[in-house]
C-alpha positions in Angstrom: 0.0 0.0 0.0 2.9 2.4 0.8 4.5 1.7 -2.6 1.2 2.4 -4.3 0.8 5.7 -2.5 4.4 6.8 -3.5 3.8 5.8 -7.1 0.6 7.8 -7.2 2.3 10.9 -5.7 5.1 10.7 -8.3 2.5 10.5 -11.1 0.6 13.5 -9.8 3.9 15.5 -9.5 4.9 14.7 -13.1 1.6 15.5 -14.8 2.0 19.3 -14.7 5.4 19.0 -16.2 4.1 16.9 -19.1 1.2 19.4 -19.7 3.6 22.4 -19.7 5.9 20.6 -22.2 3.0 19.9 -24.5 1.8 23.5 -24.4 5.3 24.7 -25.3 5.3 22.5 -28.4 1.8 23.6 -29.5 2.8 27.2 -29.1 5.2 26.9 -32.0 3.1 25.1 -34.6 4.1 26.8 -37.8 7.0 29.1 -38.3 8.4 30.9 -35.2 11.2 33.5 -35.1 13.3 33.7 -32.0 16.1 36.3 -31.7 19.4 35.6 -29.8 19.3 39.2 -28.8 16.9 42.0 -29.5 18.9 45.1 -28.5 22.2 46.6 -29.7 23.9 49.4 -27.8 26.3 51.5 -30.0 27.6 53.5 -27.0 29.0 56.9 -28.1 28.7 57.5 -31.8 30.3 60.4 -33.6 28.0 62.0 -36.1 31.0 62.5 -38.4 32.0 58.8 -38.3 31.1 56.1 -40.8 27.8 54.2 -40.6 27.5 51.7 -37.8 26.3 48.2 -38.3 24.6 45.8 -35.9 23.5 42.2 -36.7 20.7 40.3 -35.1 20.8 36.5 -35.3 17.5 34.5 -35.2 16.5 30.9 -35.3 13.3 29.3 -36.7 12.3 27.2 -33.8 8.9 26.4 -35.2 7.7 23.6 -37.4 7.5 25.2 -40.8 9.8 27.4 -43.0 10.1 31.0 -41.8 10.1 34.0 -44.2 10.9 37.6 -43.0 8.5 39.8 -44.9 9.5 43.3 -43.9 11.5 45.5 -41.5 10.0 48.8 -40.7 12.3 51.4 -39.2 11.3 54.5 -37.1 13.6 57.0 -38.8 15.4 57.6 -42.1 18.7 57.2 -40.2 18.2 53.5 -40.0 18.2 50.9 -42.7 17.6 47.1 -42.5 19.0 44.3 -44.7 17.7 40.8 -44.6 17.2 37.8 -46.9 13.7 37.0 -48.2 14.8 33.4 -48.7 12.9 30.9 -46.4 14.7 29.8 -43.3 14.2 26.1 -42.7 13.2 24.7 -39.3 16.2 24.8 -36.9 18.2 27.0 -39.2 19.5 30.5 -38.4 19.2 33.8 -40.2 20.4 37.4 -39.8 19.0 40.9 -39.9 21.5 43.7 -40.3 20.7 47.2 -39.2 22.8 50.1 -40.5 22.8 53.4 -38.6 23.7 56.4 -40.8 25.6 58.4 -38.1 25.4 61.7 -39.9 21.5 61.6 -39.8 21.2 61.0 -36.1 20.2 64.0 -33.9 22.8 64.9 -31.2 22.1 63.3 -27.8 20.7 60.0 -26.6 18.9 58.0 -29.2 16.8 54.9 -29.2 15.3 53.5 -32.4 13.2 50.5 -33.0 12.6 48.2 -36.0 9.4 46.1 -36.4 10.1 42.8 -38.0 7.2 41.2 -39.8 7.3 37.6 -40.8 5.1 34.5 -41.1 5.9 33.7 -37.5 3.1 32.5 -35.2 4.5 35.0 -32.7 3.5 38.0 -34.8 5.6 41.1 -35.1 9.0 41.3 -33.3 10.8 44.4 -32.1 14.5 45.1 -32.4 16.1 48.1 -30.7 19.3 50.1 -31.2 20.5 52.8 -28.8 23.4 55.1 -28.1 24.6 58.7 -27.6 25.3 60.8 -30.7 28.0 63.4 -30.4 29.6 65.9 -32.8 
């Protein structure tokens, strides 16, 4: 009887873990984009310097190929480069952001880029920040 009670307690303890694991798998049915990092800090940037680049790596941790559709920036000082080629399940891709230093207003800056894809997670946000100096 004691062994039966112990077995029953173990089964009850494991059930929530199984249910949580199942939910995580269902959450990513379809393509899903997951960024390694979502923010880049340029630190101090001279407005007279060359353009600054920052790369954001992502993985498709879903169950279908992922396609990045667009990258919408919040100012003309920021450009985005990415491939429209589908990213297979488990594969990595890159989005490159180019900051045109001469177009940034002097002082602290924070810019965002909205990444639209066929990901079940919807729109993702990437951020760059820094301090522009003359």
